[in-house]
C-alpha positions as CSV (number, residue, x, y, z in Angstrom):
1,X,0.0,0.0,0.0
2,X,2.9,2.3,0.7
3,X,4.1,2.0,-2.9
4,X,0.6,2.7,-4.3
5,X,0.6,5.5,-6.8
6,X,-1.4,8.5,-5.6
7,X,-3.2,10.9,-8.0
8,X,-1.4,14.1,-8.5
9,X,-3.2,16.9,-6.8
10,X,-4.1,20.0,-8.9
11,X,-3.9,23.6,-7.9
12,X,-7.5,23.8,-6.7
13,X,-7.1,20.6,-4.7
14,X,-9.3,18.4,-7.0
15,X,-7.8,15.1,-7.9
16,X,-7.3,14.3,-11.6
17,X,-9.3,11.0,-11.2
18,X,-12.3,13.1,-10.0
19,X,-12.2,15.2,-13.2
20,X,-11.9,12.0,-15.3
21,X,-14.9,10.5,-13.5
22,X,-16.9,13.7,-14.0
23,X,-16.0,13.8,-17.7
24,X,-17.1,10.2,-18.2
25,X,-20.4,11.0,-16.4
26,X,-20.9,13.9,-18.7
27,X,-20.3,11.7,-21.7
28,X,-22.9,9.2,-20.5
29,X,-25.4,12.1,-20.1
30,X,-24.6,13.2,-23.7
31,X,-25.2,9.7,-24.9
32,X,-28.5,9.5,-23.0
33,X,-29.6,12.8,-24.4
34,X,-28.8,11.6,-27.9
35,X,-30.7,8.4,-27.2
36,X,-33.8,10.0,-25.6
37,X,-33.9,13.7,-26.6
38,X,-35.4,15.1,-29.8
39,X,-33.2,16.9,-32.3
40,X,-30.9,16.4,-35.2
41,X,-27.4,15.1,-35.0
42,X,-25.7,16.9,-32.0
43,X,-28.3,19.7,-31.8
44,X,-30.8,18.6,-29.3
45,X,-32.3,21.7,-27.6
46,X,-34.4,21.6,-24.5
47,X,-37.3,23.2,-26.3
48,X,-37.8,19.9,-28.2
49,X,-37.5,17.6,-25.2
50,X,-41.3,17.9,-24.5
51,X,-42.0,16.2,-27.9
52,X,-40.2,13.0,-26.8
53,X,-43.4,11.5,-25.4
54,X,-45.7,8.6,-26.4
55,X,-48.5,11.0,-27.4
56,X,-46.4,13.0,-29.9
57,X,-45.0,9.8,-31.2
58,X,-48.5,8.4,-31.6
59,X,-49.5,11.5,-33.5
60,X,-46.6,11.4,-35.9
61,X,-46.8,7.7,-36.6
62,X,-50.6,8.0,-37.0
63,X,-50.1,10.7,-39.6
64,X,-47.5,8.5,-41.3
65,X,-49.9,5.6,-41.6
66,X,-52.9,7.8,-42.4
67,X,-51.3,9.3,-45.5
68,X,-49.5,6.1,-46.5
69,X,-52.8,4.1,-46.5
70,X,-54.7,7.0,-48.1
71,X,-52.4,6.8,-51.1
72,X,-51.8,3.0,-51.3
73,X,-55.2,1.7,-50.4
74,X,-57.4,4.8,-51.1
75,X,-56.2,6.7,-54.1
76,X,-54.7,3.6,-55.9
77,X,-57.8,1.4,-55.4
78,X,-60.1,4.3,-56.3
79,X,-58.2,5.1,-59.5
80,X,-58.0,1.5,-60.9
81,X,-61.1,1.9,-63.0
82,X,-59.8,5.1,-64.4
83,X,-56.4,3.6,-65.1
84,X,-58.1,0.7,-67.0
85,X,-59.8,3.3,-69.3
86,X,-56.9,5.7,-69.6
87,X,-54.1,3.2,-70.1
88,X,-56.1,0.2,-71.6
89,X,-55.3,-2.1,-68.7
90,X,-57.2,-5.3,-67.8
91,X,-58.3,-6.2,-64.3
92,X,-55.5,-8.7,-64.1
93,X,-53.0,-6.0,-65.0
94,X,-54.3,-3.5,-62.4
95,X,-54.3,-6.4,-59.9
96,X,-50.5,-6.6,-60.4
97,X,-50.1,-3.1,-58.9
98,X,-51.1,-4.0,-55.3
99,X,-49.5,-7.4,-55.8
100,X,-46.1,-5.8,-56.5
101,X,-46.5,-3.7,-53.4
102,X,-46.9,-6.9,-51.4
103,X,-44.0,-8.7,-53.1
104,X,-41.4,-6.0,-52.2
105,X,-42.9,-5.5,-48.7
106,X,-42.9,-9.2,-48.0
107,X,-39.2,-9.6,-49.0
108,X,-37.8,-6.4,-47.5
109,X,-40.2,-6.2,-44.6
110,X,-38.6,-9.1,-42.6
111,X,-35.1,-7.7,-42.8
112,X,-36.2,-4.1,-42.2
113,X,-38.2,-5.3,-39.2
114,X,-35.3,-7.2,-37.8
115,X,-33.0,-4.2,-38.2
116,X,-35.6,-2.1,-36.4
117,X,-35.5,-4.3,-33.3
118,X,-32.3,-2.7,-32.0
119,X,-31.6,0.2,-34.3
120,X,-32.9,3.8,-34.5
121,X,-36.5,3.3,-35.5
122,X,-37.1,7.1,-36.1
123,X,-34.4,7.3,-38.7
124,X,-35.6,4.2,-40.5
125,X,-39.2,5.6,-40.5
126,X,-38.0,8.9,-41.9
127,X,-36.5,7.0,-44.9
128,X,-39.8,5.3,-45.3
129,X,-41.7,8.6,-45.5
130,X,-39.3,9.9,-48.1
131,X,-39.9,6.8,-50.2
132,X,-43.6,7.4,-49.9
133,X,-43.3,10.9,-51.1
134,X,-41.2,10.0,-54.1
135,X,-43.6,7.0,-54.9
136,X,-46.6,9.4,-55.0
137,X,-44.8,11.6,-57.5
138,X,-43.9,8.7,-59.7
139,X,-47.5,7.3,-59.6
140,X,-48.8,10.7,-60.9
141,X,-46.1,11.0,-63.5
142,X,-47.9,9.2,-66.4
143,X,-50.6,11.9,-66.4
144,X,-48.0,14.5,-67.4
145,X,-46.3,12.4,-70.1
146,X,-49.2,11.0,-72.0
147,X,-50.6,14.2,-73.4
148,X,-54.3,15.3,-73.4
149,X,-56.8,12.5,-73.1
150,X,-59.5,12.5,-75.8
151,X,-62.7,10.4,-76.1
152,X,-66.0,10.6,-77.9
153,X,-68.6,12.8,-76.0
154,X,-71.4,13.3,-78.5
155,X,-70.9,10.2,-80.7
156,X,-71.6,12.3,-83.8
157,X,-69.0,10.3,-85.8
158,X,-70.5,6.9,-84.8
159,X,-73.6,6.9,-87.0
160,X,-74.2,4.3,-89.7
161,X,-72.3,4.9,-92.8
162,X,-73.6,3.1,-95.9
163,X,-70.7,4.1,-98.1
164,X,-67.3,2.4,-98.0
165,X,-65.6,5.7,-98.2
166,X,-66.7,6.6,-94.7
167,X,-65.7,3.4,-93.0
168,X,-64.6,4.1,-89.5
169,X,-61.1,2.9,-88.6
170,X,-59.2,2.7,-85.4
171,X,-57.0,5.7,-84.7
172,X,-53.4,5.2,-85.9
173,X,-51.8,7.5,-83.3
174,X,-49.3,5.4,-81.3
175,X,-50.2,7.4,-78.2
176,X,-53.8,6.1,-78.3
177,X,-52.8,2.5,-79.1
178,X,-53.3,-0.2,-76.6
179,X,-49.6,-1.3,-76.6
180,X,-48.2,2.2,-76.0
181,X,-50.6,3.1,-73.2
182,X,-50.2,-0.3,-71.5
183,X,-46.5,0.2,-71.2
184,X,-47.1,2.7,-68.4
185,X,-47.9,-0.3,-66.2
186,X,-44.2,-0.4,-65.4
187,X,-44.2,3.2,-64.2
188,X,-47.0,2.3,-61.8
189,X,-45.1,-0.8,-60.6
190,X,-42.1,1.3,-59.8
191,X,-44.3,3.6,-57.7
192,X,-45.7,0.5,-55.9
193,X,-42.1,-0.6,-55.1
194,X,-41.4,2.7,-53.4
195,X,-44.8,2.5,-51.6
196,X,-43.9,-0.9,-50.3
197,X,-40.6,0.2,-48.7
198,X,-42.4,3.0,-46.8
199,X,-45.4,0.9,-46.0
200,X,-43.5,-2.1,-44.6
201,X,-41.6,0.1,-42.2
202,X,-44.7,1.8,-41.0
203,X,-46.7,-1.3,-40.2
204,X,-43.7,-3.1,-38.5
205,X,-41.2,-0.6,-37.1
206,X,-43.9,2.0,-36.5
207,X,-46.3,-0.3,-34.6
208,X,-43.3,-1.8,-32.6
209,X,-42.0,1.7,-31.8
210,X,-45.3,2.8,-30.3
211,X,-45.9,-0.6,-28.5
212,X,-42.5,-0.6,-26.7
213,X,-43.0,3.1,-25.6
214,X,-46.1,2.5,-23.5
215,X,-47.3,0.1,-20.8
216,X,-49.3,-3.0,-21.6
217,X,-52.4,-1.3,-20.1
218,X,-52.2,1.5,-22.7
219,X,-50.7,-0.5,-25.6
220,X,-54.1,-1.6,-26.9
221,X,-55.4,2.0,-26.8
222,X,-52.4,3.3,-28.8
223,X,-52.4,0.4,-31.3
224,X,-56.2,0.9,-31.7
225,X,-55.7,4.5,-32.6
226,X,-53.0,3.5,-35.1
227,X,-55.4,0.9,-36.6
228,X,-58.1,3.5,-36.9
229,X,-55.8,6.0,-38.7
230,X,-54.6,3.2,-41.0
231,X,-58.3,2.4,-41.8
232,X,-59.5,6.0,-42.0
233,X,-56.8,6.8,-44.6
234,X,-58.1,4.4,-47.3
235,X,-61.7,5.3,-46.5
236,X,-61.2,9.1,-46.9
237,X,-58.9,8.3,-49.8
238,X,-61.8,6.6,-51.6
239,X,-64.2,9.4,-50.9
240,X,-61.7,12.0,-52.1
241,X,-60.9,9.9,-55.1
242,X,-64.6,9.7,-55.9
243,X,-64.9,13.5,-55.8
244,X,-61.7,14.0,-57.9
245,X,-63.1,11.6,-60.5
246,X,-65.9,14.0,-61.1
247,X,-63.3,16.5,-62.4
248,X,-62.0,15.9,-65.9
249,X,-58.4,14.5,-65.9
250,X,-57.1,17.3,-68.1
251,X,-59.2,20.1,-66.4
252,X,-56.1,22.3,-66.5
253,X,-56.2,22.3,-70.3
254,X,-59.7,23.7,-70.5
255,X,-61.2,20.7,-72.2
256,X,-63.6,18.0,-71.1
257,X,-66.1,20.3,-69.5
258,X,-69.0,18.0,-70.6
259,X,-69.6,14.3,-70.8
260,X,-69.1,13.2,-67.2
261,X,-71.6,10.5,-67.7
262,X,-69.9,9.1,-70.8
263,X,-68.7,5.6,-70.6
264,X,-65.1,6.6,-71.4
265,X,-64.9,9.5,-68.9
266,X,-61.7,9.7,-66.9
267,X,-61.5,11.9,-63.9
268,X,-58.5,13.6,-62.2
269,X,-57.2,10.3,-60.7
270,X,-53.7,11.7,-60.3
271,X,-54.4,14.8,-58.3
272,X,-54.7,13.1,-54.9
273,X,-51.1,11.6,-55.2
274,X,-49.6,15.1,-55.4
275,X,-51.4,15.9,-52.1
276,X,-50.1,12.8,-50.3
277,X,-46.6,13.4,-51.7
278,X,-46.4,16.8,-50.1
279,X,-47.9,15.5,-46.8
280,X,-45.2,12.7,-46.7
281,X,-42.4,15.1,-47.1
282,X,-43.8,17.3,-44.4
283,X,-44.1,14.4,-41.9
284,X,-40.5,13.4,-42.5
285,X,-39.3,16.6,-40.9
286,X,-40.7,16.1,-37.3
287,X,-40.3,12.3,-37.5
288,X,-36.5,12.7,-38.2
289,X,-36.0,14.5,-34.9
290,X,-37.3,11.7,-32.6
291,X,-34.7,9.9,-30.5
292,X,-33.6,6.2,-30.6
293,X,-36.1,5.5,-27.8
294,X,-38.4,7.6,-25.6
295,X,-37.6,8.5,-22.0
296,X,-39.0,5.7,-19.7
297,X,-38.9,3.0,-22.3
298,X,-36.5,0.9,-20.2
299,X,-38.9,1.1,-17.2
300,X,-41.8,0.0,-19.4
301,X,-39.9,-3.0,-20.6
302,X,-38.9,-4.0,-17.0
303,X,-42.5,-3.8,-15.7
304,X,-44.3,-5.5,-18.7
305,X,-45.7,-9.0,-17.9
306,X,-45.0,-11.5,-20.7
307,X,-47.9,-13.5,-22.3
308,X,-45.7,-15.2,-24.8
309,X,-46.4,-18.8,-25.7
310,X,-44.8,-20.9,-22.9
311,X,-42.5,-22.9,-25.3
312,X,-41.7,-20.2,-27.8
313,X,-38.2,-19.5,-26.4
314,X,-36.9,-22.6,-24.6
315,X,-33.3,-21.4,-24.7
316,X,-34.0,-18.0,-23.3
317,X,-32.0,-16.2,-26.0
318,X,-34.7,-13.6,-26.7
319,X,-34.4,-12.3,-23.1
320,X,-30.7,-11.6,-23.5
321,X,-30.0,-7.9,-23.7
322,X,-27.6,-8.1,-26.7
323,X,-29.7,-10.6,-28.6
324,X,-30.8,-9.2,-32.0
325,X,-28.2,-6.5,-32.3
326,X,-26.0,-8.5,-34.7
327,X,-27.2,-10.2,-38.0
328,X,-25.8,-13.5,-36.7
329,X,-28.7,-13.7,-34.4
330,X,-31.2,-13.6,-37.3
331,X,-31.5,-17.4,-37.7
332,X,-32.1,-17.8,-33.9
333,X,-34.7,-15.1,-33.9
334,X,-36.4,-16.7,-37.0
335,X,-36.4,-20.1,-35.3
336,X,-38.1,-18.6,-32.2
337,X,-40.9,-17.3,-34.4
338,X,-41.4,-20.4,-36.5
339,X,-41.5,-22.7,-33.5
340,X,-44.3,-20.7,-31.9
341,X,-47.5,-22.6,-33.0
342,X,-49.9,-19.9,-31.9
343,X,-48.0,-17.2,-33.8
344,X,-47.8,-19.2,-37.0
345,X,-51.4,-20.4,-36.9
346,X,-52.7,-16.8,-36.4
347,X,-50.4,-15.5,-39.1
348,X,-51.7,-18.1,-41.6
349,X,-55.3,-17.4,-40.6
350,X,-54.8,-13.7,-41.2
351,X,-53.1,-14.4,-44.5
352,X,-56.2,-16.2,-45.7
353,X,-58.3,-13.3,-44.4
354,X,-56.1,-10.7,-46.0
355,X,-56.2,-12.6,-49.3
356,X,-59.9,-11.9,-49.3
357,X,-59.7,-8.4,-47.8
358,X,-57.1,-7.1,-50.3
359,X,-58.8,-8.6,-53.3
360,X,-62.2,-7.4,-52.4
361,X,-60.9,-4.0,-51.1
362,X,-59.1,-3.4,-54.4
363,X,-62.0,-4.3,-56.7
364,X,-65.0,-3.5,-54.6
365,X,-65.7,-0.2,-56.3
366,X,-65.3,-1.9,-59.7
367,X,-67.7,-4.7,-58.5
368,X,-70.3,-2.1,-57.6
369,X,-69.9,-0.4,-61.0
370,X,-70.3,-3.7,-62.9
371,X,-73.0,-5.2,-60.7
372,X,-75.2,-2.2,-60.0
373,X,-74.3,0.2,-62.8
374,X,-72.8,2.9,-60.5
375,X,-70.3,5.4,-61.7
376,X,-66.6,5.2,-60.5
377,X,-67.1,8.3,-58.4
378,X,-70.3,7.2,-56.7
379,X,-68.9,3.7,-56.1
380,X,-65.7,5.1,-54.4
381,X,-67.7,7.5,-52.2
382,X,-70.0,4.7,-51.1
383,X,-67.2,2.3,-50.2
384,X,-65.1,5.1,-48.6
385,X,-68.0,6.4,-46.6
386,X,-68.9,3.0,-45.3
387,X,-65.4,2.2,-44.3
388,X,-65.1,5.6,-42.5
389,X,-68.3,4.9,-40.4
390,X,-68.5,1.2,-40.2
391,X,-64.8,0.3,-40.3
392,X,-63.5,2.9,-37.9
393,X,-66.5,2.5,-35.6
394,X,-66.0,-1.2,-35.5
395,X,-62.3,-0.8,-34.5
396,X,-63.3,1.4,-31.5
397,X,-66.2,-1.0,-30.5
398,X,-64.0,-4.0,-30.8
399,X,-61.3,-2.5,-28.6
400,X,-63.9,-1.4,-26.1
401,X,-65.4,-4.9,-25.9
402,X,-62.0,-6.4,-25.3
403,X,-61.3,-3.9,-22.5
404,X,-64.7,-4.4,-21.0
405,X,-64.4,-8.2,-21.0
406,X,-60.7,-8.0,-19.8
407,X,-59.6,-10.5,-22.4
408,X,-56.1,-11.9,-22.8
409,X,-54.8,-14.1,-25.6
410,X,-57.2,-17.0,-25.4
411,X,-60.2,-14.7,-24.9
412,X,-59.2,-12.6,-27.9
413,X,-58.9,-15.7,-30.1
414,X,-62.5,-16.7,-29.1
415,X,-63.6,-13.1,-29.9
416,X,-62.0,-13.3,-33.4
417,X,-63.6,-16.6,-34.1
418,X,-67.1,-15.2,-33.3
419,X,-66.7,-12.3,-35.6
420,X,-65.4,-14.5,-38.4
421,X,-68.5,-16.7,-38.2
422,X,-70.8,-13.6,-38.5
423,X,-68.7,-12.4,-41.4
424,X,-69.1,-15.7,-43.3
425,X,-72.9,-15.5,-42.9
426,X,-73.1,-12.0,-44.2
427,X,-71.0,-12.9,-47.3
428,X,-74.1,-14.7,-48.6
429,X,-75.7,-11.3,-49.3
430,X,-73.6,-11.2,-52.5
431,X,-76.4,-13.2,-54.1
432,X,-78.3,-9.9,-54.3
433,X,-77.7,-9.0,-57.9
434,X,-79.4,-6.9,-60.6
435,X,-80.6,-8.1,-64.0
436,X,-78.3,-8.0,-67.0
437,X,-78.3,-4.9,-69.2
438,X,-80.3,-5.5,-72.3
439,X,-77.3,-5.1,-74.7
440,X,-78.1,-6.2,-78.2
441,X,-75.7,-8.9,-79.6
442,X,-74.2,-9.5,-76.1
443,X,-77.0,-10.4,-73.7
444,X,-80.0,-10.6,-76.1
445,X,-80.7,-10.9,-79.8
446,X,-81.2,-7.9,-82.0
447,X,-84.6,-9.1,-83.2
448,X,-86.1,-10.2,-79.8
449,X,-85.3,-10.4,-76.1
450,X,-84.1,-14.0,-76.0
451,X,-80.6,-14.6,-74.7
452,X,-77.7,-15.1,-77.1
453,X,-75.3,-18.0,-77.0
454,X,-72.5,-16.3,-78.9
455,X,-71.5,-12.6,-78.6
456,X,-71.9,-11.0,-82.0
457,X,-72.4,-7.2,-82.5
458,X,-72.9,-7.5,-86.2
459,X,-76.5,-8.2,-87.4
460,X,-78.4,-8.0,-90.7
461,X,-80.0,-4.8,-89.4
462,X,-76.7,-3.0,-89.3
463,X,-75.1,-4.8,-92.3
464,X,-73.4,-2.4,-94.5
465,X,-72.9,0.3,-91.8
466,X,-69.2,-0.6,-91.6
467,X,-69.2,-0.2,-87.8
468,X,-66.1,-0.2,-85.6
469,X,-65.7,-1.1,-81.9
470,X,-63.7,2.1,-81.4
471,X,-65.0,4.1,-79.7
472,X,-67.4,2.5,-77.2
473,X,-70.4,4.9,-77.3
474,X,-73.5,3.1,-76.0
475,X,-77.0,4.3,-76.9
476,X,-80.4,3.4,-75.6
477,X,-83.1,2.7,-78.2
478,X,-86.7,3.7,-77.8
479,X,-87.5,0.0,-77.5
480,X,-85.5,-0.2,-74.2
481,X,-82.6,-2.1,-75.7
482,X,-79.0,-0.8,-75.5
483,X,-76.7,-0.9,-78.4
484,X,-72.9,-0.7,-78.5
485,X,-72.9,2.5,-80.5
486,X,-75.3,4.5,-82.8
487,X,-73.7,2.7,-85.7
488,X,-74.5,-0.8,-84.4
489,X,-78.0,0.4,-83.7
490,X,-78.2,1.2,-87.4
491,X,-78.9,5.0,-86.7
492,X,-78.3,7.0,-89.9
493,X,-79.0,10.5,-88.8
494,X,-78.3,12.8,-85.8
495,X,-80.9,15.3,-84.5
496,X,-79.8,18.2,-82.4
497,X,-82.1,20.6,-80.5
498,X,-82.3,22.6,-77.3
499,X,-78.8,21.5,-76.2
500,X,-79.6,17.8,-76.6
501,X,-79.3,15.4,-79.4
502,X,-80.7,12.0,-80.4
503,X,-80.4,9.6,-83.3
504,X,-83.1,8.7,-85.8
505,X,-83.7,6.2,-88.6
506,X,-82.2,3.4,-86.4
507,X,-82.9,0.2,-88.4
508,X,-82.0,-2.2,-85.5
509,X,-84.5,-0.5,-83.2
510,X,-87.4,-0.9,-85.7
511,X,-86.4,-4.6,-86.2
512,X,-86.8,-5.3,-82.5
513,X,-90.1,-3.4,-82.2
514,X,-92.2,-2.0,-85.0
515,X,-94.5,-0.1,-82.6
516,X,-92.0,2.5,-81.5
517,X,-90.1,5.2,-83.3
518,X,-86.7,4.0,-84.5
519,X,-84.7,6.5,-82.4
520,X,-82.0,6.3,-79.7
521,X,-80.4,8.5,-77.2
522,X,-76.8,8.5,-75.9
523,X,-76.1,6.5,-72.7
524,X,-77.0,3.2,-71.2
525,X,-80.4,1.8,-70.7
526,X,-81.7,0.8,-67.3
527,X,-79.7,3.3,-65.2
528,X,-82.4,3.2,-62.5
529,X,-80.9,1.1,-59.7
530,X,-82.6,-2.1,-58.8
531,X,-84.1,-2.8,-55.4
532,X,-81.5,-5.4,-54.6
533,X,-78.7,-2.8,-54.6
534,X,-80.2,-0.9,-51.7
535,X,-80.6,-4.1,-49.7
536,X,-77.0,-5.1,-50.5
537,X,-75.6,-1.8,-49.4
538,X,-77.2,-2.2,-46.0
539,X,-75.8,-5.7,-45.7
540,X,-72.4,-4.4,-46.9
541,X,-72.4,-2.0,-44.0
542,X,-72.7,-4.8,-41.5
543,X,-70.2,-6.9,-43.4
544,X,-67.6,-4.1,-43.1
545,X,-68.4,-3.9,-39.3
546,X,-67.8,-7.6,-38.9
547,X,-64.6,-7.4,-40.9
548,X,-63.0,-4.7,-38.8
549,X,-64.4,-5.7,-35.4
550,X,-61.6,-8.1,-34.7
551,X,-58.6,-6.1,-36.2
552,X,-57.2,-4.8,-33.0
553,X,-57.6,-8.1,-31.2
554,X,-55.7,-9.9,-34.0
555,X,-52.8,-7.5,-33.9
556,X,-52.7,-7.8,-30.1
557,X,-52.6,-11.6,-30.3
558,X,-49.6,-11.4,-32.6
559,X,-47.7,-9.0,-30.3
560,X,-48.5,-10.7,-27.1
561,X,-47.8,-14.4,-28.0
562,X,-44.1,-13.7,-28.9
563,X,-41.3,-12.9,-26.5
564,X,-40.9,-9.3,-25.4
565,X,-38.3,-7.3,-27.4
566,X,-39.1,-9.2,-30.6
567,X,-42.3,-7.3,-31.5
568,X,-40.8,-5.5,-34.5
569,X,-39.3,-8.7,-36.0
570,X,-42.5,-10.6,-35.2
571,X,-44.6,-8.1,-37.1
572,X,-42.1,-8.5,-40.0
573,X,-42.5,-12.3,-40.1
574,X,-46.2,-11.9,-39.8
575,X,-46.1,-9.4,-42.6
576,X,-44.2,-11.8,-44.8
577,X,-46.7,-14.6,-44.3
578,X,-49.7,-12.3,-44.7
579,X,-48.4,-10.7,-47.9
580,X,-46.9,-13.8,-49.5
581,X,-50.0,-15.9,-49.0
582,X,-52.6,-13.2,-48.7
583,X,-52.2,-9.7,-49.9
584,X,-49.9,-10.7,-52.8
585,X,-52.2,-13.2,-54.6
586,X,-55.4,-11.5,-53.4
587,X,-55.8,-8.7,-56.0
588,X,-54.4,-11.0,-58.8
589,X,-56.9,-13.8,-58.0
590,X,-59.8,-11.5,-57.6
591,X,-58.8,-9.6,-60.8
592,X,-58.7,-12.8,-62.7
593,X,-62.1,-13.8,-61.3
594,X,-63.6,-10.5,-62.6
595,X,-61.8,-11.0,-66.0
596,X,-63.2,-14.5,-66.2
597,X,-66.8,-13.1,-66.1
598,X,-66.1,-10.6,-68.9
599,X,-68.5,-10.9,-71.8
600,X,-67.2,-8.2,-74.2
601,X,-63.5,-7.2,-74.4
602,X,-62.0,-4.2,-76.2
603,X,-59.7,-5.7,-78.8
604,X,-57.5,-3.8,-81.3
605,X,-55.1,-5.4,-83.7
606,X,-55.2,-8.6,-81.8
607,X,-54.4,-7.0,-78.5
608,X,-56.9,-7.1,-75.6
609,X,-57.5,-4.0,-73.5
610,X,-60.2,-3.3,-71.0
611,X,-63.4,-5.2,-70.4
612,X,-66.6,-3.4,-71.4
613,X,-69.2,-5.7,-69.9
614,X,-69.2,-8.5,-67.2
615,X,-71.8,-11.2,-66.6
616,X,-73.4,-10.1,-63.3
617,X,-74.7,-13.5,-62.2
618,X,-71.3,-15.2,-62.7
619,X,-69.5,-12.3,-61.0
620,X,-71.7,-12.7,-57.9
621,X,-71.4,-16.5,-57.8
622,X,-67.6,-16.6,-58.2
623,X,-67.2,-13.9,-55.5
624,X,-69.4,-15.9,-53.0
625,X,-67.5,-19.2,-53.6
626,X,-64.1,-17.4,-53.2
627,X,-65.2,-15.5,-50.1
628,X,-66.7,-18.4,-48.2
629,X,-63.8,-20.7,-48.9
630,X,-61.3,-18.2,-47.4
631,X,-63.5,-17.5,-44.4
632,X,-63.6,-21.2,-43.5
633,X,-59.9,-21.5,-43.9
634,X,-59.4,-18.4,-41.6
635,X,-61.7,-19.8,-39.0
636,X,-60.0,-23.2,-39.0
637,X,-56.5,-21.8,-38.3
638,X,-57.8,-19.5,-35.6
639,X,-59.4,-22.5,-33.9
640,X,-56.0,-24.3,-34.2
641,X,-54.2,-21.3,-32.6
642,X,-56.7,-21.3,-29.7
643,X,-56.1,-25.0,-29.1
644,X,-52.3,-24.9,-29.3
645,X,-51.7,-21.8,-27.2
646,X,-50.1,-22.4,-23.8
647,X,-49.9,-19.3,-21.5
648,X,-46.9,-18.8,-19.3
649,X,-47.3,-20.0,-15.7
650,X,-47.5,-16.4,-14.5
651,X,-50.6,-15.7,-16.6
652,X,-53.9,-17.3,-15.6
653,X,-56.3,-16.8,-18.5
654,X,-59.3,-17.4,-16.3
655,X,-58.6,-14.5,-14.0
656,X,-60.3,-11.1,-14.4
657,X,-57.5,-9.0,-13.1
658,X,-57.0,-5.3,-13.6
659,X,-54.8,-5.6,-16.7
660,X,-56.4,-4.6,-20.0
661,X,-54.7,-5.9,-23.1
662,X,-56.7,-3.5,-25.2
663,X,-58.2,-0.3,-23.9
664,X,-59.9,2.4,-26.0
665,X,-61.1,5.5,-24.3
């Protein structure tokens, strides 16, 4: 001890070791500030510290998910019918757009979610918002590069021409050709790839960031609000898209002021994407200033009671502090998830449910158009309004019921199975259909109202008129029969008066009925909606309620049945399964089902474009079979998850303690 080296005293009497300890303590404080204080790089002023709270984080992440879902599931789905008309795309091709989103999100989502377990989640989410902003701009780009859209409004050039010199031919302009316009599909796919990067981060890292920052008692409330915003975005997006579709796509050129009811009308589908692009760039600014974790996160982790499946982590690796920081732990983390039977069963069940949800969600406006004769704008407004009221309301009610009943994992699984049963029964309302449109040559003969066995627009009554299927300009004859165009109706003259016009001397009209004047007016016949439509819309409201009632419970089961600290990675694996087997094939399968019911295609030079008419009865039948099969699969896997789940010994599922897994106030 006598030879022990003593610190050299300084002039003020303070030992050098004391200064070193104080400096290390200051360095620790700086690191803590960088980890829990808001700011950018080394600039973390005290005035921003108040924003490092769960409420502000919830607000920013909610805005992130709101505008992301508004663009991806609102504006994209609402614009599909317009894209089919504007860019000559089939339902299968438009179904590729959401499918591409899910392909990229499924592949990248797992690795991004694993990286988000231990890394700076705020920075990763900032990159996601920037990808969303750029993706919105790319999606709107084709509008500015295709030139002015033109279509027939008054059909004055579509009358019957009995001389070969006036034979109507398809336009030779490459810009209007099917092949040239369909090539823009790749631009939309690029935008979907950017959407998927931002979306996968929001639904994995974003949800996990919020979940780890609040107690278990409040986690359900916060996740419920995130789910409401993620649902409200598409709903309002569809409503806004419906309103924008009533504005002509090239309104800024001063053309297209008339003809909103025309069959080839295309609204301003692109305008909403500019709005969400600006919103995404704005959200990136405050999101980038959030710290690595919020103050108090460590305390929340220490106090949280685990409800993970009892045998999900037998080795105890997930509970180690350093686990998940290195990529070498990836196989072990993956093995923990795959060996969790409850997690896997619920993930597969939700994959089957999402297969139906994404397919129907993508094409529901188109289904309403084809089945009930609604316009694109009206169909989008109806769907968006119902999701706003029924969907968001169901999320709140579902969360309140779980809080009221004090349910844990097993109780929530029973709740989900009950809503799935009600959902399957309501699916049978798809049998409510309207009669087929009386289209001559497609659904009935020209000479009488008997059904046709082979689609044939040419008939002896329009022989010699030299009609073309370009453009599609339907007219309604005075006999109540609809014709593809004035030419196919045999109309030889146009009568204009008092701002309106009609066609006269229509030979096909007189063939069908000699007791009426052989005239026709532009537009479709039978635009009055049938009674079944109103009944179906009421049933659709309750179907949406049943669909969203168990959303919060399903997400909570996923988060609670896996070890703590692995929530972000668990959501990534869950996202991979749901997208690979659900969201990815859903739009493609449902788009193929719609195409399979097509009665009349637009074909030009051997190339197939959009579908003009679908068989309503087949459309409803295929949709019912598809929906019921998937609901039964979902119910079966949820039942399996319920039977295989083993709660940890510290959790007694039969108790009615004070803990609330989900609470919505």
